[in-house]
C-alpha positions in Angstrom: 13.7 -15.8 -35.5 14.3 -12.1 -35.2 11.3 -9.9 -34.4 11.8 -6.2 -35.2 11.7 -3.7 -32.3 9.0 -1.1 -32.5 9.7 2.3 -30.8 7.4 5.3 -31.2 6.1 8.2 -29.1 3.6 5.9 -27.2 6.4 3.5 -26.3 8.5 6.4 -24.9 5.6 7.8 -22.9 4.9 4.4 -21.3 8.6 3.8 -20.6 8.9 7.1 -18.8 5.8 6.2 -16.8 7.3 2.9 -15.8 10.6 4.4 -14.6 8.8 7.3 -12.8 6.3 4.8 -11.2 9.2 2.5 -10.0 11.0 5.6 -8.6 8.0 7.0 -6.8 6.9 3.6 -5.4 10.4 3.0 -4.0 10.4 6.1 -2.0 6.8 5.8 -0.8 7.4 2.2 0.4 10.7 3.2 2.0 9.2 6.1 3.9 6.1 4.3 5.0 7.5 0.8 5.8 7.5 1.1 9.6 4.6 3.3 10.6 2.4 4.4 7.7 0.3 1.4 6.5 -2.0 3.3 4.1 1.0 4.8 2.2 2.7 1.4 2.2 -0.3 -0.1 0.4 -0.3 2.9 -2.0 3.4 2.4 -2.7 2.9 -1.3 -3.4 -0.1 -0.5 -5.7 2.1 1.9 -7.7 4.9 -0.7 -7.8 2.5 -3.4 -9.1 1.0 -1.1 -11.7 4.4 0.0 -12.9 5.6 -3.6 -13.3 2.4 -4.4 -15.2 3.1 -1.5 -17.5 6.7 -2.7 -18.0 5.4 -6.1 -19.3 3.0 -4.2 -21.6 5.9 -2.1 -22.9 7.9 -5.2 -23.6 5.0 -6.6 -25.6 4.2 -3.4 -27.4 7.8 -2.8 -28.5 8.7 -6.4 -29.3 11.4 -6.5 -26.7 9.6 -9.4 -25.0 11.1 -11.7 -27.8 14.6 -10.8 -26.5 13.5 -11.6 -22.9 11.2 -14.5 -23.2 11.8 -15.5 -19.6 9.9 -12.3 -18.6 6.8 -13.3 -20.7 3.6 -12.7 -18.6 5.7 -12.2 -15.5 3.2 -9.5 -14.2 0.0 -11.5 -14.8 -0.5 -12.4 -11.1 -0.3 -8.7 -10.3 -3.6 -8.3 -12.2 -5.2 -9.9 -9.1 -3.3 -7.8 -6.6 -3.7 -4.2 -7.7 -7.3 -3.6 -6.8 -6.9 -5.4 -3.5 -4.0 -3.1 -2.6 -6.1 -0.1 -3.5 -8.9 -1.3 -1.3 -6.5 -1.9 1.6 -5.2 1.7 1.2 -8.8 3.0 1.5 -9.6 0.7 4.4 -6.5 1.4 6.4 -6.8 5.2 5.6 -10.4 5.4 6.9 -10.4 3.1 9.9 -8.3 -0.1 9.6 -10.7 -2.2 11.6 -10.1 -5.3 9.4 -6.3 -5.2 9.8 -6.0 -8.8 11.0 -7.8 -10.0 7.8 -5.7 -8.0 5.4 -3.8 -11.1 4.3 -6.9 -12.5 2.7 -6.7 -9.9 -0.1 -3.4 -11.3 -1.3 -4.9 -14.8 -1.9 -6.1 -14.2 -5.5 -2.7 -13.0 -6.6 -0.9 -15.9 -4.9 -3.4 -18.4 -6.4 -2.9 -17.0 -9.9 0.9 -17.1 -9.4 0.5 -20.8 -8.7 -1.5 -21.2 -11.9 1.1 -19.2 -13.9 4.0 -21.3 -12.7 2.9 -24.0 -15.3 3.4 -21.3 -18.0 6.6 -19.9 -16.5 8.2 -23.4 -16.6 7.5 -23.8 -20.4 10.3 -23.7 -23.0 11.0 -20.5 -24.9 9.2 -21.8 -28.0 5.9 -21.9 -26.2 6.4 -18.4 -24.8 7.5 -17.1 -28.3 4.3 -18.5 -30.0 2.1 -17.2 -27.1 3.6 -13.7 -27.5 2.9 -13.7 -31.2 -0.6 -14.8 -30.5 -1.5 -12.2 -27.9 0.1 -9.4 -30.0 -1.7 -10.7 -33.1 1.6 -10.8 -35.1 1.8 -12.6 -38.4 5.1 -14.5 -38.1 5.8 -18.2 -38.5 5.4 -20.2 -35.2 8.1 -22.3 -33.7 7.8 -26.1 -33.1 6.8 -26.6 -29.5 7.9 -29.4 -27.2 5.6 -29.3 -24.2 6.0 -31.9 -21.5 3.0 -30.7 -19.6 0.1 -28.3 -20.1 0.8 -24.5 -19.5 -2.8 -24.2 -18.2 -4.0 -27.5 -16.6 -7.1 -25.8 -15.0 -8.1 -24.1 -18.3 -8.6 -20.8 -16.6 -5.9 -18.6 -18.1 -8.1 -18.2 -21.3 -10.5 -16.2 -19.1 -7.8 -13.9 -17.6 -9.2 -10.7 -19.0 -12.8 -11.6 -17.9 -11.7 -12.6 -14.4 -9.5 -9.4 -14.1 -12.4 -7.2 -15.0 -14.7 -9.0 -12.5 -12.0 -8.7 -9.8 -11.6 -4.9 -10.3 -15.3 -4.3 -10.4 -15.8 -6.2 -7.1 -13.1 -4.2 -5.3 -14.4 -0.9 -6.8 -17.8 -1.7 -5.3 -16.2 -2.6 -1.9 -14.0 0.5 -1.8 -16.9 2.8 -2.9 -19.2 1.4 -0.3 -16.6 2.0 2.5 -16.0 5.5 1.2 -19.7 6.3 1.0 -20.4 5.0 4.5 -17.5 7.1 5.9 -18.7 10.3 4.2 -22.2 9.6 5.4 -21.1 9.1 9.0 -19.1 12.4 8.7 -22.3 14.2 7.6 -20.8 15.1 4.3 -21.3 14.4 0.6 -18.8 12.4 -1.4 -19.0 15.1 -4.1 -18.8 18.1 -1.8 -16.4 17.5 1.1 -13.8 19.6 2.9 -12.1 16.5 4.3 -8.7 16.2 2.4 -8.5 12.5 3.1 -11.9 11.8 1.7 -11.2 14.0 -1.3 -8.0 12.2 -2.1 -9.6 8.7 -1.8 -12.5 9.9 -3.9 -10.2 11.1 -6.7 -8.1 8.0 -6.6 -11.3 5.8 -6.8 -12.5 7.8 -9.8 -9.2 7.3 -11.7 -9.4 3.5 -11.1 -13.0 3.4 -12.3 -11.9 5.2 -15.5 -9.0 2.7 -15.9 -11.4 -0.2 -15.5 -13.8 1.3 -18.1 -10.9 1.7 -20.5 -9.8 -1.9 -19.8 -13.3 -3.2 -20.6 -13.6 -1.1 -23.8 -10.1 -2.2 -25.0 -10.7 -5.9 -24.3 -14.0 -5.8 -26.2 -12.5 -3.9 -29.1 -9.0 -5.5 -29.6 -7.7 -9.0 -29.8 -5.9 -10.1 -26.6 -3.2 -7.6 -25.6 -3.2 -5.5 -28.8 -4.8 -2.4 -27.4 -3.3 -2.5 -23.9 -1.2 0.6 -24.6 -4.3 2.8 -24.3 -4.6 1.6 -20.7 -0.9 2.2 -20.0 -1.1 5.7 -21.5 -3.8 6.7 -19.0 -1.9 5.1 -16.1 1.3 6.9 -17.2 -0.7 10.1 -17.0 -1.8 9.2 -13.4 1.8 8.5 -12.5 3.0 11.8 -14.0 0.4 13.7 -12.0 1.3 11.9 -8.8 5.0 12.8 -9.3 4.1 16.5 -10.0 2.0 16.6 -6.8 4.9 15.1 -4.8 7.3 17.7 -6.2 4.8 20.6 -5.6 4.3 19.5 -2.0 7.9 18.7 -1.2 9.7 20.5 1.6 12.8 20.6 -0.7 11.8 24.0 -1.9 11.7 25.4 1.6 15.3 24.3 2.4 18.8 25.1 1.1 19.0 23.9 -2.5 21.1 20.8 -2.8 21.6 20.1 -6.5 23.9 17.2 -7.2 23.6 16.2 -3.6 21.5 13.4 -2.2 19.1 15.1 0.2 17.4 13.5 3.2 14.0 15.1 2.9 10.4 14.3 3.8 9.3 14.9 0.2 5.6 14.3 0.9 4.2 17.2 2.9 1.5 16.5 5.4 -2.1 17.2 4.2 -2.8 18.6 7.6 -2.6 22.2 8.5 -0.4 23.0 11.6 -3.5 24.0 13.6 -5.1 20.7 12.8 -2.0 18.8 13.9 -2.0 20.7 17.2 -5.7 19.8 17.8 -5.0 16.1 17.1 -2.0 16.2 19.4 -4.1 17.7 22.2 -6.7 15.0 21.7 -4.1 12.2 21.8 -2.5 13.6 25.0 -5.9 13.9 26.5 -6.8 10.3 25.8 -3.4 9.1 27.2 -3.2 11.4 30.3 -6.9 11.9 31.2 -8.6 8.8 29.9 -5.6 6.5 30.5 -6.2 4.9 27.1 -2.8 3.1 27.3 -4.1 0.9 30.2 -6.3 -1.0 27.8 -4.7 -4.3 26.8 -6.3 -4.0 23.4 -5.0 -0.4 22.8 -4.2 0.1 19.1 -3.5 2.9 16.7 -6.9 2.4 15.0 -8.6 2.4 18.4 -7.0 5.6 19.5 -7.9 7.2 16.1 -11.5 6.1 16.6 -11.6 7.5 20.1 -10.6 11.0 18.8 -12.6 10.7 15.6 -9.5 10.9 13.3 -7.9 8.6 10.7 -5.1 6.2 11.9 -2.9 7.8 9.2 -3.3 11.3 10.7 -2.8 10.1 14.3 0.3 8.2 13.3 1.6 11.3 11.5 1.1 13.6 14.4 2.7 11.2 16.9 5.7 10.9 14.6 6.1 14.6 13.8 5.0 16.2 17.1 6.3 13.7 19.7 9.0 12.0 17.7 7.9 8.5 18.5 5.9 5.7 16.9 2.5 4.8 18.3 3.9 1.7 20.1 6.8 3.7 21.5 4.4 6.3 22.9 2.2 3.5 24.3 5.2 1.9 26.0 6.3 5.3 27.4 3.0 5.9 29.2 2.7 2.3 30.4 6.2 2.3 31.9 5.7 5.7 33.5 2.4 4.4 35.1 4.2 1.2 36.2 7.0 3.3 37.9 4.3 5.2 39.8 2.6 2.0 40.9 5.9 0.4 42.0 6.7 3.3 44.2 3.6 2.8 46.3 3.0 0.4 49.2 0.5 -1.5 47.1 3.0 -1.7 44.3 5.5 -3.4 46.6 3.0 -6.1 47.4 1.8 -6.8 43.8 3.6 -9.3 41.6 5.3 -8.0 38.4 2.6 -9.8 36.4 -0.1 -7.9 38.2 1.7 -4.6 37.7 2.0 -5.4 34.0 -1.7 -6.2 33.7 -2.6 -2.9 35.5 -0.7 -0.8 32.8 -2.0 -2.7 29.8 0.5 -5.6 29.2 -0.7 -9.1 28.6 2.8 -10.5 28.8 5.3 -10.2 31.6 8.3 -10.6 29.2 6.9 -7.8 27.0 6.5 -5.6 30.1 10.0 -6.4 31.3 11.5 -5.7 27.9 9.8 -2.3 27.5 10.6 -1.3 31.1 14.3 -2.1 30.8 14.5 -0.4 27.4 13.1 2.9 28.8 14.6 2.9 32.4 17.7 0.6 31.9 16.3 -1.4 34.8 14.0 -4.4 35.2 10.7 -3.7 37.1 12.0 -5.7 40.1 15.3 -3.8 40.2 13.5 -0.5 40.0 11.2 -1.5 42.9 14.0 -2.6 45.1 15.9 0.6 44.4 
């Protein structure tokens, strides 16, 4: 059965938002994959929300009936987006719960497992389901189900559970933000801290999206009014893209139209003087306090020691020193080990003992780092 395609201004705006969201998320993820965990979570959040919008656009226009294998493909992402936003907030502010971050992916993985029963259904089931959720008055096809598409009977409560999921994470994120502003002696509504401002504004947008979601689901049948949500999200993506372009270093360099530039398109939120201050504090911790000697040394621990965010500390290390945090840590540890190995005491200590004195728990890790930096093993260096 042929279902007519419906294209209007709303569909065009949402489609533009989808493409722009996928484009922005790709570059944010690519730039932050190695050493910027907060931005990685934000990139994944924008990717998830863009894919959800794509599914909504397919439903709104009727294209879903031409690609039935994509039916409800983004549903598990409903239980991932708020978690990613919370992880962005947590890793941006302190990152103390880093080892438990995987827990926040469980709801989405669980829902994906539930949706597999639907994904494996024949096209007739997906065709009739799409007609139902879009409230379209067309004849249904004969179904030939060999097993239930919802054996646990929970997918009928998808919208309710999604709303609860978002509200829970909004509460968790807001609590963390309020505690951070309180510890900084500032107000959430009046703060000069750019990081807190950014997180506050993002949180407000998500609260608005959640309110729109609740109003839409209580006003319209199933997915009929979802385009109102996607219009607001498209606006958010447009504003994000404009902010990226306005802060890009592209405008400070030689124009490269029709040329693929290699630019850091997102300018640091820190002033140069702030970067220099953070750098001085980092070097002080390393050289005066010997922070690198701690076997539990971490980016978040160093950030806490100098009262900064892990994101800013990582950024300054990358920009000012040209290394990652772990490369910087290894440099100081190996330098200290070289100094020890040159002493009479160092000639009596075992390599394991030297490794422990400079912060390594593993002899192999120590040997690997030492050889990478000096081109010699610790034993060879001592003998030379």
